[in-house]
C-alpha positions in Angstrom: 49.0 11.8 84.7 46.3 14.2 83.6 47.8 14.4 80.1 47.7 10.7 79.9 44.1 10.4 81.0 43.1 12.9 78.5 44.7 11.0 75.6 43.2 7.8 76.8 39.7 9.2 76.9 40.2 10.9 73.6 41.3 7.6 72.1 38.3 5.8 73.4 36.0 8.5 72.1 37.7 8.3 68.6 37.2 4.5 68.3 33.5 4.8 69.2 32.7 7.4 66.6 30.6 6.1 63.8 31.1 2.8 62.0 32.5 -0.6 62.2 36.2 -1.6 61.8 35.5 -3.3 58.5 33.9 -0.1 57.0 36.9 2.0 58.1 39.3 -0.5 56.6 37.4 -0.7 53.4 37.3 3.0 53.0 41.0 3.5 53.8 42.0 0.6 51.5 39.9 2.2 48.6 41.3 5.8 49.0 44.9 4.7 49.5 44.6 2.4 46.4 43.1 5.0 44.2 45.7 7.6 45.2 48.7 5.4 44.2 46.7 4.1 41.1 47.7 6.8 38.7 51.4 5.9 38.5 50.7 2.2 38.4 48.1 2.5 35.7 50.6 4.3 33.5 52.9 1.4 33.9 50.3 -1.2 33.2 49.0 0.8 30.2 52.6 1.4 28.9 52.2 -0.4 25.6 48.9 1.4 24.8 50.3 4.7 25.9 53.4 4.3 23.8 51.2 3.6 20.7 48.8 6.5 21.4 50.9 9.2 23.0 54.4 8.1 22.2 55.3 7.4 25.9 58.9 5.9 25.6 60.5 3.7 28.3 62.5 6.6 29.4 59.5 8.8 30.0 57.8 5.9 31.8 60.7 5.9 34.3 60.5 9.5 34.6 56.8 9.3 35.4 57.4 7.0 38.4 60.3 9.2 39.7 58.2 12.4 39.3 55.3 10.8 41.1 57.5 10.0 44.2 59.5 13.2 44.0 56.6 15.5 44.2 55.2 13.4 47.1 58.5 13.9 48.9 58.2 17.6 48.6 54.5 17.9 49.7 54.4 15.3 52.5 55.5 17.4 55.5 53.3 20.5 54.6 50.3 18.3 54.0 50.8 16.6 57.3 50.5 19.9 58.9 47.1 20.3 57.3 46.0 16.9 58.5 47.0 17.9 62.0 44.9 21.0 61.8 41.7 19.9 60.0 41.6 16.2 60.7 42.4 13.0 58.8 38.8 12.5 57.4 38.8 15.8 55.5 42.4 15.2 54.3 41.5 11.8 52.9 38.4 13.2 51.1 40.4 15.9 49.5 43.2 13.4 48.5 40.5 11.1 46.9 38.8 14.0 45.0 42.3 15.1 43.9 43.1 11.8 42.6 39.8 11.6 40.8 40.6 14.8 39.2 44.0 13.5 38.1 42.6 10.3 36.7 39.9 12.0 34.8 42.5 14.4 33.4 44.7 11.5 32.4 41.8 10.0 30.4 41.9 13.2 28.3 45.6 13.4 27.9 46.5 14.6 24.3 50.3 14.0 24.7 52.9 12.4 26.9 53.8 15.7 28.3 50.2 16.3 29.6 50.3 12.9 31.2 53.6 13.5 33.1 52.3 16.8 34.5 49.2 15.1 35.9 51.3 12.2 37.3 53.3 14.8 39.1 50.0 16.3 40.6 48.9 12.7 41.5 52.1 12.4 43.6 51.0 15.4 45.6 47.5 14.1 46.3 49.2 10.7 47.4 51.3 12.6 49.9 48.3 13.9 51.5 46.6 10.6 51.7 49.4 8.5 53.3 49.8 10.3 56.7 46.0 11.1 56.9 45.1 7.4 56.6 47.7 6.5 59.3 46.0 9.0 61.6 42.6 7.8 60.8 43.5 4.1 61.6 45.1 5.1 64.9 41.9 7.0 65.8 39.3 4.6 64.6 40.6 1.1 64.9 40.6 -0.9 68.2 44.1 -1.4 69.5 44.0 -5.2 69.2 43.4 -4.9 65.4 45.8 -2.1 64.6 48.6 -4.3 63.2 46.3 -5.9 60.7 44.7 -2.6 59.8 48.1 -1.1 58.9 48.8 -4.1 56.8 45.6 -3.8 54.9 46.4 -0.2 54.3 49.9 -1.1 53.0 48.4 -3.7 50.7 47.1 -0.9 48.5 50.4 -1.0 46.4 50.1 -4.7 45.4 46.3 -4.2 44.9 47.0 -1.3 42.5 49.5 -3.2 40.5 47.0 -6.1 40.3 44.2 -3.7 39.2 46.6 -2.3 36.6 47.4 -5.7 35.3 43.8 -6.8 35.1 42.7 -3.4 33.5 44.7 -4.2 30.3 42.8 -7.2 29.0 39.5 -6.3 30.6 39.1 -2.7 29.6 42.1 -1.2 27.6 41.9 -3.9 24.9 38.2 -3.7 24.7 36.9 -0.2 25.4 40.3 1.6 25.1 42.9 2.8 27.6 41.2 6.1 28.3 38.3 4.3 29.9 40.6 2.5 32.4 41.4 6.1 33.9 37.7 7.1 33.8 36.7 3.9 35.7 39.5 4.5 38.2 38.4 8.1 38.6 34.8 7.0 39.4 36.2 4.6 42.0 38.1 7.6 43.5 34.9 9.6 43.9 33.3 6.6 45.6 36.2 6.4 48.0 35.8 10.1 48.8 32.1 9.7 49.7 32.8 6.6 51.8 35.5 8.1 54.1 34.1 7.9 57.7 33.4 11.1 59.5 35.6 11.9 62.5 35.0 14.8 65.2 38.5 16.1 65.1 40.2 17.4 68.2 44.1 17.7 68.3 45.8 15.8 71.0 48.1 17.6 73.2 51.7 16.9 72.4 53.9 15.5 75.2 56.9 17.8 75.9 59.4 15.0 76.0 58.5 14.1 72.3 59.8 17.5 71.1 63.5 17.0 72.0 66.5 16.1 70.0 66.2 12.4 70.6 62.7 12.4 69.0 64.1 14.2 65.8 67.1 11.9 65.6 64.7 9.0 65.9 62.6 10.2 63.1 65.6 11.0 60.9 67.0 7.4 61.4 63.5 5.9 60.6 63.3 8.1 57.5 66.7 7.0 56.3 65.7 3.3 56.9 62.6 3.7 54.8 64.5 5.5 52.1 67.0 2.7 51.6 64.3 0.0 52.1 61.9 1.7 49.5 64.8 2.2 47.1 65.6 -1.5 47.1 61.9 -2.7 47.1 60.8 -0.5 44.2 63.8 -1.4 42.2 62.9 -5.2 42.7 59.4 -4.7 41.5 60.7 -2.8 38.4 63.4 -5.3 37.4 62.2 -8.6 38.4 60.9 -9.7 35.0 64.1 -8.4 33.1 66.3 -10.4 35.6 64.1 -13.5 35.3 64.7 -13.6 31.5 68.4 -13.0 32.1 68.7 -16.2 34.4 66.9 -18.4 31.8 63.2 -18.1 32.1 61.1 -17.2 28.9 59.0 -14.1 28.9 55.9 -15.9 29.9 57.5 -17.5 33.0 59.1 -14.1 33.8 55.6 -12.6 34.1 54.6 -15.5 36.3 57.7 -14.8 38.6 56.4 -11.3 39.1 52.9 -12.6 39.9 54.4 -15.1 42.4 56.3 -12.4 44.0 53.4 -10.0 44.2 51.2 -12.7 45.8 53.9 -13.5 48.4 54.2 -9.8 49.2 50.4 -9.3 49.6 50.0 -12.4 51.8 53.0 -11.7 53.9 51.8 -8.0 54.5 48.6 -9.2 55.9 50.2 -12.0 57.7 52.7 -9.8 59.4 50.0 -7.5 60.6 48.0 -10.3 62.0 51.1 -11.7 63.7 51.8 -8.3 65.3 48.4 -8.2 66.8 48.7 -11.8 68.0 52.2 -11.8 69.5 52.5 -8.1 70.4 56.2 -8.0 69.6 58.8 -5.2 69.7 57.6 -3.7 66.4 60.9 -2.3 65.3 62.7 -5.5 66.0 60.1 -7.3 63.9 60.6 -4.8 61.1 64.5 -5.3 61.3 64.1 -9.1 61.2 61.9 -9.0 58.1 64.5 -6.6 56.4 67.3 -9.0 57.1 65.4 -11.9 55.7 64.5 -9.9 52.8 68.1 -8.9 52.1 69.0 -12.6 51.8 66.5 -12.8 48.9 68.4 -10.0 47.0 71.6 -11.9 47.6 70.1 -15.1 46.3 68.8 -13.3 43.1 72.2 -11.9 42.5 73.6 -15.4 42.1 71.8 -15.8 38.8 70.6 -19.4 39.2 67.0 -20.2 38.4 66.2 -22.2 41.5 67.9 -19.6 43.8 66.1 -16.9 41.9 62.7 -18.3 42.9 63.7 -18.6 46.5 65.2 -15.1 46.6 62.1 -13.7 44.8 59.8 -15.1 47.5 62.1 -13.9 50.3 62.5 -10.5 48.7 58.9 -9.8 48.1 57.5 -11.7 51.1 59.8 -10.1 53.6 61.9 -7.4 51.9 58.8 -5.6 50.5 56.2 -6.5 53.3 57.4 -4.7 56.4 56.0 -1.2 55.6 52.7 -2.0 57.4 54.3 -3.1 60.6 56.8 -0.1 60.3 54.0 2.5 59.9 52.2 1.0 62.8 55.5 1.3 64.9 55.9 4.9 64.0 52.3 5.6 64.7 52.4 3.9 68.1 55.7 5.7 69.0 54.2 9.1 68.3 50.5 8.7 69.1 50.0 12.4 69.7 51.3 13.3 66.1 50.7 10.4 63.8 50.3 12.3 60.6 53.3 14.5 61.1 55.6 11.7 62.3 54.7 9.3 59.5 55.0 12.2 56.9 58.7 12.3 57.9 59.2 8.6 57.3 57.0 8.7 54.3 59.2 11.4 52.7 62.0 8.8 53.0 59.8 6.3 51.2 59.1 8.8 48.4 62.8 9.8 48.0 63.9 6.1 47.9 61.1 5.3 45.5 62.3 7.9 43.1 66.0 7.1 43.4 66.0 3.4 43.8 65.0 2.3 40.3 67.3 4.9 38.7 70.3 3.6 40.7 69.4 0.0 40.0 69.1 0.7 36.4 72.5 2.5 36.2 74.1 -0.3 38.0 72.6 -3.0 35.7 73.5 -1.0 32.6 77.2 -0.5 33.7 78.0 -3.7 35.5 75.1 -6.2 34.8 72.1 -7.2 36.7 73.8 -9.4 39.4 75.8 -6.2 40.4 72.4 -4.3 40.6 71.0 -6.9 42.8 74.0 -6.7 45.1 73.4 -3.0 45.3 69.9 -3.8 46.5 71.3 -6.1 49.1 73.5 -3.3 50.3 70.6 -1.0 50.4 68.7 -3.4 52.6 71.8 -3.8 54.9 71.8 0.0 55.5 68.0 -0.2 56.1 68.6 -2.8 58.9 71.5 -0.9 60.4 69.4 2.3 60.6 66.7 0.4 62.3 69.0 -1.1 64.8 70.2 2.4 65.7 66.6 3.6 65.9 65.8 0.8 68.4 68.5 2.2 70.7 66.9 5.6 70.7 63.3 4.5 71.0 62.1 4.0 74.6 58.7 2.7 73.4 59.3 0.5 70.4 57.3 -2.3 71.8 53.8 -3.2 70.8 51.4 -0.6 72.4 
């Protein structure tokens, strides 16, 4: 009982420390966005980088894989640093590190230089993700946590949107190097805006250190690995597949825009729904994954109308559950948010690195319909792992 009272008092103190909910969400959103921006800017500026630095399509794929791979290696050690020194300092360091990487990319003389800095950017991103989860749990009122995690996870579509807008607005006028400079300045602003938090480590409950806790995190990490593999592959191959089913190049780009909009809206909507209905969070995530898997199946049928429906289901549900998922993990392990979400984030990084490569191999060997069926199987594995995790979790409901 004493331990519970201590945690409750600590949580209350955390959420009274300096600043409004909106300011906290804005700072977290900015920092998370700038930390994932290096890899998406490389993708958005691929044409300019190919002309200037000789960045081939193969190297572009390597850049994305390296970004997630280095993040997978660094996630757990950096979570330990967050536990020790606090999420505010960790987020500031990650924002400063991302700024350094972005400024370094603006000076890149070759594609090799660029790839090396992308690898370092993956490391700074791995520091940011668990730290931002910890900060949200400490500073956001419980009734708004679902939406808060949804805002944080909206950083990825925000980054892709920014990368797309940067091409006509900056790259084609001032040059591609200025895109990285402007993003670096934004990262510095994000570092300054991170709210201060007096850090005291919460005592860990003994029952969370057993084998069942480790097995639960392992299952959740497996689930995120398969889910991220399918989702990242979907984002990478939508336009190619759209052309394959009969859309012209202009409409194929529109399909990607529609999918991204559906994903962004559904992330925020799912977070708001979690706060309103207070469901069993893992069950909600599982439902979203199952619905998203249907989208992959419809896209695999290679029919234009079914492609659009599958695209909306895939992006709107199959790629929108991460916010609710991270909230579920944080709520399940409130005394070690950073370290617990670092385990599941490792699965995300591994899946993000492997998924597009597996999808590309399947598409090259057996055609894009077979690749989309592979994505469907990945989503099914995600759902199965989540179902097993629900059986292990004693507190999967909304906190």
